[in-house]
All heavy atoms as an XYZ file, in Angstrom:
690
protein
N       0.846     -1.178      0.000
C       0.000      0.000      0.000
C       0.898      1.249      0.000
O       1.779      1.387      0.850
C      -0.877     -0.003      1.251
C      -1.826      1.150      1.305
S      -3.119      0.846      2.500
C      -2.807      2.132      3.655
N       0.690      2.171     -0.921
C       1.524      3.371     -0.974
C       1.193      4.343      0.161
O       0.083      4.357      0.685
C       1.179      3.987     -2.329
C      -0.172      3.459     -2.654
C      -0.266      2.102     -2.008
N       2.180      5.147      0.539
C       1.974      6.167      1.566
C       1.016      7.233      1.054
O       0.959      7.510     -0.142
C       3.298      6.824      1.923
O       4.202      5.879      2.419
N       0.269      7.845      1.972
C      -0.686      8.884      1.577
C      -0.326     10.206      2.235
O       0.394     10.253      3.223
C      -2.135      8.488      1.958
C      -2.258      8.293      3.472
C      -2.569      7.243      1.214
C      -3.673      8.076      3.950
N      -0.832     11.285      1.660
C      -0.645     12.609      2.241
C      -1.651     12.795      3.369
O      -2.787     12.355      3.281
C      -0.860     13.695      1.185
C       0.263     13.762      0.185
C       0.228     15.015     -0.663
N       0.120     16.258      0.087
C       1.122     16.876      0.712
N       2.316     16.359      0.692
N       0.926     18.016      1.344
N      -1.220     13.454      4.419
C      -2.103     13.745      5.549
C      -3.018     14.904      5.166
O      -2.559     15.934      4.668
C      -1.267     14.111      6.770
C      -2.043     14.123      8.047
N      -2.981     15.079      8.328
C      -2.015     13.277      9.104
C      -3.499     14.836      9.519
N      -2.929     13.743     10.004
N      -4.317     14.750      5.391
C      -5.284     15.783      5.021
C      -5.069     17.088      5.781
O      -5.456     18.157      5.306
C      -6.706     15.281      5.257
C      -7.146     14.101      4.392
C      -8.559     13.659      4.785
C      -7.096     14.459      2.927
N      -4.426     17.023      6.948
C      -4.171     18.217      7.739
C      -3.268     19.226      7.053
O      -3.246     20.396      7.415
N      -2.525     18.801      6.043
C      -1.613     19.698      5.325
C      -2.216     20.270      4.047
O      -1.678     21.225      3.489
C      -0.320     18.958      4.962
C       0.543     18.653      6.147
C       0.520     17.404      6.732
C       1.380     19.616      6.683
C       1.315     17.113      7.827
C       2.181     19.342      7.785
C       2.143     18.091      8.356
N      -3.310     19.702      3.576
C      -3.841     20.061      2.254
C      -4.320     21.496      2.108
O      -4.161     22.089      1.051
C      -4.966     19.105      1.857
C      -4.433     17.738      1.489
O      -3.238     17.565      1.291
N      -5.316     16.774      1.417
N      -4.895     22.061      3.133
C      -5.495     23.386      2.968
C      -4.592     24.522      3.468
O      -5.072     25.627      3.685
C      -6.847     23.431      3.680
O      -6.678     23.128      5.047
N      -3.297     24.252      3.613
C      -2.387     25.275      4.125
C      -1.251     25.528      3.150
O      -0.855     24.640      2.388
C      -1.827     24.858      5.490
C      -2.866     24.813      6.558
C      -3.499     23.627      6.881
C      -3.239     25.968      7.226
C      -4.477     23.580      7.853
C      -4.214     25.938      8.204
C      -4.837     24.749      8.514
N      -0.730     26.743      3.222
C       0.351     27.179      2.334
C       1.638     26.408      2.607
O       2.380     26.078      1.694
C       0.561     28.681      2.530
C       1.581     29.331      1.665
C       1.586     30.838      1.859
N       1.757     31.220      3.245
C       2.924     31.542      3.813
N       4.006     31.559      3.086
N       2.994     31.869      5.079
N       1.907     26.128      3.889
C       3.108     25.376      4.238
C       2.864     24.565      5.508
O       1.842     24.706      6.159
C       4.324     26.302      4.379
C       4.168     27.309      5.488
O       3.798     26.979      6.610
N       4.464     28.568      5.196
N       3.833     23.730      5.843
C       3.702     22.845      6.997
C       3.590     23.583      8.317
O       2.873     23.158      9.215
N       4.289     24.722      8.449
C       4.214     25.490      9.689
C       2.807     26.026      9.926
O       2.316     26.021     11.053
C       5.213     26.648      9.686
C       6.638     26.217      9.820
C       7.596     26.631      8.916
C       7.041     25.383     10.852
C       8.911     26.244      9.043
C       8.353     24.982     10.991
C       9.294     25.417     10.074
N       2.163     26.499      8.873
C       0.787     26.986      9.014
C      -0.145     25.845      9.442
O      -1.041     26.044     10.250
C       0.287     27.604      7.707
C       0.973     28.910      7.375
O       1.590     29.512      8.278
O       0.894     29.333      6.205
N       0.082     24.658      8.895
C      -0.765     23.507      9.231
C      -0.633     23.129     10.703
O      -1.637     22.944     11.393
C      -0.400     22.313      8.349
N       0.591     23.048     11.211
C       0.752     22.637     12.608
C       0.473     23.778     13.580
O       0.224     23.544     14.755
C       2.138     22.008     12.867
C       3.265     22.985     12.582
C       2.302     20.737     12.062
C       4.648     22.463     12.917
N       0.498     25.003     13.084
C       0.104     26.133     13.925
C      -1.417     26.116     14.133
O      -1.919     26.457     15.196
C       0.528     27.448     13.265
C       0.424     28.665     14.170
C       0.991     29.924     13.494
N       2.430     29.815     13.296
C       3.049     29.804     12.109
N       2.348     29.897     10.999
N       4.353     29.698     12.019
N      -2.157     25.675     13.133
C      -3.615     25.655     13.190
C      -4.154     24.489     14.020
O      -5.184     24.618     14.677
C      -4.197     25.587     11.786
N      -3.448     23.352     13.978
C      -3.943     22.167     14.684
C      -2.806     21.167     14.866
O      -1.828     21.191     14.131
C      -5.067     21.498     13.892
C      -4.620     20.969     12.544
C      -5.762     20.443     11.703
O      -6.909     20.698     12.000
N      -5.448     19.720     10.651
N      -2.952     20.301     15.844
C      -1.994     19.217     16.009
C      -2.139     18.253     14.843
O      -3.254     17.974     14.394
C      -2.243     18.455     17.307
C      -1.899     19.266     18.539
O      -1.110     20.228     18.420
O      -2.417     18.944     19.623
N      -1.016     17.752     14.351
C      -1.031     16.805     13.241
C      -0.172     15.612     13.635
O       1.005     15.771     13.949
C      -0.482     17.434     11.941
C      -0.471     16.417     10.819
C      -1.295     18.655     11.545
N      -0.760     14.429     13.658
C      -0.031     13.206     13.961
C       0.292     12.506     12.644
O      -0.602     12.188     11.863
C      -0.866     12.287     14.857
C      -0.248     10.925     15.175
C       1.046     11.093     15.963
C      -1.238     10.071     15.936
N       1.571     12.311     12.405
C       2.009     11.631     11.184
C       2.544     10.268     11.582
O       3.494     10.167     12.362
C       3.105     12.435     10.465
C       2.593     13.818     10.089
C       3.584     11.689      9.225
C       3.669     14.716      9.534
N       1.939      9.244     11.075
C       2.357      7.870     11.360
C       3.035      7.315     10.119
O       2.402      7.066      9.098
C       1.141      7.018     11.757
C       1.491      5.586     12.028
C       2.153      5.229     13.196
C       1.189      4.596     11.116
C       2.495      3.921     13.441
C       1.516      3.284     11.353
C       2.178      2.954     12.513
O       2.519      1.656     12.756
N       4.365      7.176     10.208
C       5.123      6.646      9.095
C       5.226      5.135      9.249
O       5.457      4.672     10.357
C       6.525      7.287      9.087
C       7.402      6.816      7.971
C       7.214      7.295      6.688
C       8.392      5.875      8.192
C       8.005      6.853      5.652
C       9.185      5.432      7.164
C       8.986      5.913      5.898
O       9.756      5.481      4.871
N       5.010      4.342      8.247
C       4.955      4.592      6.815
C       3.553      4.796      6.241
O       3.387      4.897      5.034
C       5.576      3.343      6.225
C       5.130      2.251      7.137
C       5.103      2.889      8.514
N       2.529      4.853      7.087
C       1.178      5.060      6.575
C       1.088      6.389      5.817
O       0.575      6.448      4.707
C       0.168      5.011      7.724
C      -1.255      5.157      7.291
C      -1.901      4.128      6.596
C      -1.973      6.313      7.563
C      -3.210      4.252      6.188
C      -3.291      6.442      7.162
C      -3.900      5.420      6.477
O      -5.193      5.547      6.072
N       1.604      7.454      6.436
C       1.656      8.752      5.764
C       3.031      8.929      5.127
O       4.024      8.399      5.615
C       1.403      9.897      6.750
C       0.000      9.919      7.286
C      -0.255      9.642      8.615
C      -1.071     10.206      6.460
C      -1.544      9.650      9.113
C      -2.366     10.214      6.945
C      -2.598      9.933      8.272
O      -3.875      9.944      8.744
N       3.076      9.695      4.075
C       4.323      9.927      3.374
C       5.338     10.663      4.254
O       4.975     11.525      5.046
C       4.084     10.699      2.072
O       5.342     10.906      1.429
C       3.425     12.044      2.301
N       6.606     10.321      4.093
C       7.682     10.973      4.832
C       7.974     12.366      4.267
O       8.693     13.155      4.867
C       8.932     10.100      4.795
C       9.950     10.450      5.832
C       9.682     10.256      7.178
C      11.169     10.980      5.473
C      10.623     10.588      8.148
C      12.109     11.311      6.430
C      11.833     11.115      7.767
N       7.397     12.680      3.124
C       7.586     13.986      2.497
C       7.179     15.132      3.425
O       7.747     16.212      3.353
C       6.789     14.084      1.190
C       7.349     13.238      0.071
C       8.747     13.659     -0.347
O       9.004     14.869     -0.446
O       9.575     12.761     -0.557
N       6.201     14.902      4.296
C       5.783     15.947      5.233
C       6.943     16.352      6.145
O       7.181     17.535      6.365
C       4.606     15.480      6.094
C       3.368     15.171      5.331
N       2.772     16.054      4.459
C       2.589     14.060      5.319
C       1.691     15.513      3.944
N       1.558     14.295      4.451
N       7.663     15.375      6.666
C       8.796     15.646      7.550
C       9.898     16.347      6.772
O      10.467     17.345      7.225
C       9.327     14.340      8.182
C      10.583     14.590      8.988
C       8.249     13.685      9.025
N      10.204     15.842      5.590
C      11.249     16.449      4.765
C      10.915     17.890      4.409
O      11.785     18.769      4.444
C      11.459     15.623      3.496
C      11.999     14.213      3.704
C      11.948     13.427      2.402
C      13.391     14.254      4.274
N       9.667     18.153      4.089
C       9.258     19.508      3.734
C       9.333     20.452      4.939
O       9.753     21.600      4.807
C       7.853     19.505      3.133
C       7.372     20.859      2.667
C       8.235     21.519      1.599
O       9.025     20.829      0.929
O       8.118     22.751      1.438
N       8.933     19.992      6.113
C       9.051     20.823      7.313
C      10.512     21.171      7.612
O      10.833     22.315      7.947
C       8.429     20.124      8.523
C       6.916     20.201      8.626
C       6.415     19.273      9.724
C       6.467     21.622      8.904
N      11.397     20.200      7.479
C      12.820     20.459      7.708
C      13.378     21.420      6.662
O      14.170     22.313      6.979
C      13.611     19.153      7.710
C      13.363     18.240      8.898
C      14.065     16.896      8.701
C      13.803     18.896     10.194
N      12.968     21.255      5.415
C      13.414     22.159      4.355
C      12.942     23.586      4.625
O      13.703     24.538      4.524
C      12.901     21.681      2.993
C      13.476     22.448      1.809
C      12.737     22.133      0.519
N      11.384     22.670      0.535
C      11.076     23.959      0.338
N      12.013     24.857      0.159
N       9.824     24.360      0.357
N      11.669     23.727      5.008
C      11.121     25.057      5.304
C      11.834     25.675      6.501
O      12.151     26.864      6.495
C       9.622     24.960      5.573
C       8.807     24.640      4.347
C       7.359     24.323      4.686
O       6.933     24.445      5.829
N       6.608     23.898      3.680
N      12.109     24.870      7.519
C      12.789     25.373      8.706
C      14.204     25.840      8.382
O      14.712     26.771      9.005
C      12.829     24.290      9.779
N      14.827     25.220      7.385
C      16.213     25.559      7.061
C      16.366     26.984      6.543
O      17.442     27.567      6.657
C      16.793     24.561      6.052
O      16.247     24.751      4.772
N      15.308     27.554      5.981
C      15.425     28.934      5.480
C      14.448     29.914      6.130
O      14.485     31.103      5.841
C      15.294     28.994      3.952
C      13.973     28.537      3.403
C      12.880     29.362      3.398
C      13.842     27.264      2.872
C      11.666     28.949      2.894
C      12.629     26.838      2.353
C      11.547     27.682      2.366
N      13.593     29.451      7.028
C      12.642     30.342      7.703
C      13.380     31.248      8.687
O      14.068     30.756      9.583
C      11.601     29.507      8.440
C      10.465     30.332      9.007
O      10.747     31.384      9.610
O       9.312     29.922      8.855
N      13.252     32.574      8.562
C      13.990     33.480      9.449
C      13.570     33.397     10.917
O      14.345     33.791     11.788
C      13.707     34.866      8.868
C      12.532     34.708      7.993
C      12.475     33.281      7.560
N      12.395     32.900     11.207
C      11.961     32.807     12.604
C      12.470     31.545     13.298
O      12.353     31.415     14.512
C      10.433     32.885     12.699
O       9.839     31.785     12.056
N      13.033     30.610     12.551
C      13.611     29.396     13.133
C      15.057     29.694     13.500
O      15.861     30.081     12.658
C      13.541     28.213     12.139
C      14.290     27.008     12.680
C      12.101     27.850     11.838
N      15.382     29.525     14.778
C      16.736     29.813     15.260
C      17.603     28.561     15.347
O      18.820     28.632     15.189
C      16.668     30.478     16.633
C      15.846     31.762     16.717
C      15.817     32.279     18.135
C      16.398     32.801     15.754
N      16.981     27.416     15.632
C      17.738     26.178     15.809
C      16.897     24.983     15.386
O      15.668     25.020     15.451
C      18.148     26.014     17.268
N      17.591     23.949     14.959
C      16.952     22.682     14.604
C      17.726     21.580     15.307
O      18.953     21.498     15.192
C      16.961     22.433     13.086
C      16.247     23.554     12.336
C      16.330     21.075     12.770
C      16.370     23.460     10.835
N      17.002     20.748     16.040
C      17.608     19.606     16.709
C      16.845     18.368     16.283
O      15.622     18.347     16.313
C      17.539     19.768     18.223
C      18.321     20.961     18.716
C      18.212     21.125     20.210
C      18.990     22.355     20.638
N      18.992     22.500     22.099
N      17.587     17.345     15.877
C      16.940     16.130     15.383
C      17.748     14.909     15.810
O      18.976     14.946     15.866
C      16.762     16.190     13.846
C      15.920     15.030     13.338
C      18.098     16.268     13.131
C      15.478     15.175     11.893
N      17.051     13.855     16.121
C      17.645     12.577     16.481
C      17.162     11.580     15.443
O      15.957     11.342     15.322
C      17.200     12.183     17.894
C      17.843     10.918     18.377
O      18.599     10.269     17.662
N      17.537     10.553     19.600
N      18.075     11.003     14.676
C      17.682     10.070     13.621
C      18.402      8.743     13.801
O      19.496      8.673     14.350
C      17.906     10.650     12.212
C      19.347     11.099     12.022
C      16.973     11.800     11.958
C      19.623     11.674     10.657
N      17.775      7.710     13.328
C      18.290      6.354     13.509
C      19.400      6.033     12.521
O      20.417      5.469     12.853
C      17.133      5.356     13.382
C      17.561      3.915     13.397
C      18.135      3.357     14.538
C      17.411      3.117     12.282
C      18.540      2.032     14.557
C      17.803      1.799     12.287
C      18.367      1.261     13.425
O      18.759     -0.043     13.434
N      19.190      6.374     11.264
C      20.195      6.130     10.238
C      20.035      7.155      9.130
O      19.013      7.824      9.021
C      20.096      4.715      9.685
C      18.773      4.416      9.054
C      18.705      2.991      8.589
N      17.336      2.721      8.163
C      16.838      1.547      7.992
N      17.591      0.497      8.205
N      15.603      1.385      7.614
N      21.063      7.257      8.297
C      21.078      8.279      7.256
C      21.395      7.628      5.914
O      22.340      6.837      5.816
C      22.138      9.363      7.566
C      22.175     10.406      6.485
C      21.865     10.004      8.909
N      20.627      7.961      4.900
C      20.887      7.462      3.547
C      22.126      8.132      2.970
O      22.554      9.199      3.431
C      19.677      7.736      2.650
N      22.699      7.536      1.959
C      23.898      8.082      1.337
C      23.660      9.490      0.801
O      24.476     10.380      0.994
C      24.365      7.155      0.212
C      25.714      7.482     -0.324
C      26.198      6.418     -1.284
C      27.636      6.676     -1.644
N      28.177      5.600     -2.460
N      22.572      9.719      0.126
C      22.196     11.037     -0.388
C      20.953     11.502      0.359
O      19.866     11.577     -0.208
C      21.935     10.988     -1.900
C      23.183     10.628     -2.671
O      24.255     11.165     -2.386
N      23.073      9.726     -3.618
N      21.122     11.847      1.605
C      20.006     12.138      2.500
C      19.475     13.554      2.329
O      20.222     14.531      2.457
C      20.456     11.936      3.951
O      19.485     12.400      4.838
N      18.180     13.666      2.077
C      17.553     14.994      2.002
C      17.457     15.615      3.387
O      17.436     16.834      3.520
C      16.193     14.899      1.322
C      16.357     14.505     -0.134
C      15.130     14.660     -0.965
N      13.935     14.148     -0.322
C      12.731     14.224     -0.843
N      12.544     14.784     -2.003
N      11.696     13.736     -0.216
N      17.417     14.799      4.429
C      17.436     15.336      5.793
C      18.769     16.033      6.043
O      18.815     17.153      6.539
C      17.195     14.228      6.844
C      15.758     13.723      6.760
C      17.510     14.731      8.245
C      15.449     12.578      7.698
N      19.860     15.367      5.689
C      21.179     15.969      5.890
C      21.352     17.208      5.012
O      21.947     18.196      5.442
C      22.293     14.958      5.596
C      22.381     13.858      6.628
S      22.844     14.459      8.267
C      21.314     14.406      9.121
N      20.822     17.183      3.792
C      20.871     18.371      2.933
C      20.177     19.550      3.602
O      20.693     20.673      3.610
C      20.210     18.102      1.577
C      21.053     17.225      0.671
O      22.265     17.081      0.935
O      20.497     16.691     -0.301
N      19.003     19.301      4.184
C      18.271     20.369      4.863
C      19.048     20.882      6.067
O      19.092     22.096      6.322
C      16.884     19.879      5.295
N      19.698     19.983      6.815
C      20.468     20.406      7.988
C      21.697     21.215      7.580
O      22.048     22.202      8.232
C      20.892     19.189      8.822
C      19.743     18.367      9.400
S      18.637     19.300     10.468
C      17.363     19.786      9.341
N      22.349     20.817      6.498
C      23.501     21.577      5.995
C      23.076     22.966      5.544
O      23.722     23.966      5.868
C      24.198     20.793      4.855
C      24.871     19.545      5.426
C      25.200     21.673      4.120
C      25.314     18.548      4.385
N      21.971     23.036      4.804
C      21.458     24.347      4.367
C      21.075     25.210      5.568
O      21.313     26.412      5.573
C      20.264     24.176      3.422
C      20.657     23.717      2.062
N      20.463     22.428      1.650
C      21.263     24.366      1.038
C      20.921     22.301      0.419
N      21.413     23.458      0.027
N      20.496     24.587      6.584
C      20.125     25.334      7.786
C      21.374     25.920      8.452
O      21.382     27.084      8.865
C      19.374     24.426      8.759
N      22.430     25.129      8.550
C      23.673     25.619      9.153
C      24.256     26.765      8.330
O      24.701     27.776      8.882
C      24.681     24.482      9.279
N      24.241     26.640      7.003
C      24.720     27.718      6.127
C      23.886     28.982      6.292
O      24.379     30.089      6.112
C      24.698     27.295      4.660
C      25.835     26.397      4.247
C      25.609     25.346      3.365
C      27.129     26.579      4.718
C      26.645     24.515      2.966
C      28.158     25.752      4.337
C      27.914     24.730      3.456
O      28.933     23.903      3.063
N      22.611     28.803      6.637
C      21.705     29.942      6.815
C      21.731     30.487      8.236
O      20.875     31.281      8.613
C      20.281     29.555      6.420
C      20.139     29.358      4.924
O      20.842     29.979      4.142
N      19.238     28.478      4.519
N      22.690     30.050      9.042
C      22.875     30.609     10.375
C      22.086     29.965     11.491
O      22.070     30.468     12.613
N      21.431     28.850     11.229
C      20.691     28.147     12.287
C      21.663     27.343     13.137
O      22.685     26.875     12.656
C      19.661     27.174     11.702
C      18.803     27.696     10.579
C      17.876     28.773     11.001
C      16.984     29.147      9.811
N      16.699     30.527      9.744
N      21.339     27.176     14.401
C      22.091     26.258     15.254
C      21.522     24.864     14.997
O      20.350     24.621     15.244
C      21.940     26.625     16.722
C      22.650     27.889     17.100
C      22.572     28.104     18.593
C      23.353     29.333     18.971
N      23.409     29.516     20.427
N      22.345     23.992     14.479
C      21.884     22.667     14.076
C      22.569     21.598     14.939
O      23.787     21.588     15.073
C      22.191     22.395     12.589
C      21.799     20.990     12.192
C      21.472     23.425     11.716
N      21.748     20.720     15.524
C      22.244     19.581     16.277
C      21.609     18.328     15.698
O      20.377     18.236     15.621
C      21.871     19.671     17.773
O      22.388     20.902     18.290
C      22.425     18.501     18.554
N      22.452     17.384     15.259
C      21.962     16.110     14.706
C      22.608     14.988     15.489
O      23.832     14.916     15.585
C      22.304     15.968     13.207
C      21.818     14.634     12.677
C      21.716     17.112     12.399
N      21.791     14.133     16.080
C      22.284     12.938     16.768
C      21.902     11.743     15.912
O      20.726     11.539     15.591
C      21.680     12.812     18.177
C      22.105     14.023     19.022
C      22.105     11.504     18.826
C      21.454     14.086     20.374
N      22.917     10.977     15.536
C      22.701      9.807     14.684
C      22.996      8.561     15.517
O      24.084      8.400     16.042
C      23.605      9.835     13.435
C      23.341     11.110     12.628
C      23.386      8.593     12.579
C      24.314     11.336     11.505
N      22.000      7.677     15.624
C      22.190      6.426     16.343
C      23.059      5.478     15.537
O      22.808      5.260     14.358
N      24.092      4.965     16.155
C      24.989      4.034     15.448
C      24.719      2.600     15.833
O      24.340      2.295     16.906
C      26.451      4.379     15.769
C      26.886      5.770     15.349
C      28.319      6.009     15.801
C      26.776      5.931     13.851
């Protein structure tokens, strides 16, 4: 069964607006992981975001999560990534 988009994100301009309006529970793999990736991408360039902290289990070779964290650091955010080994 393919992952689906969460309806809580459909009527908003971006992920921050969606979670500001209501709590959104994303259960992976039922819902697409794109929601998480998009929130991290938006946070990497949003001027109101000062820091991003994330704990991840493993990282793909060409990880979009790591790309977002690198861009966030370049954009002056305080970035903390804990990777479980």
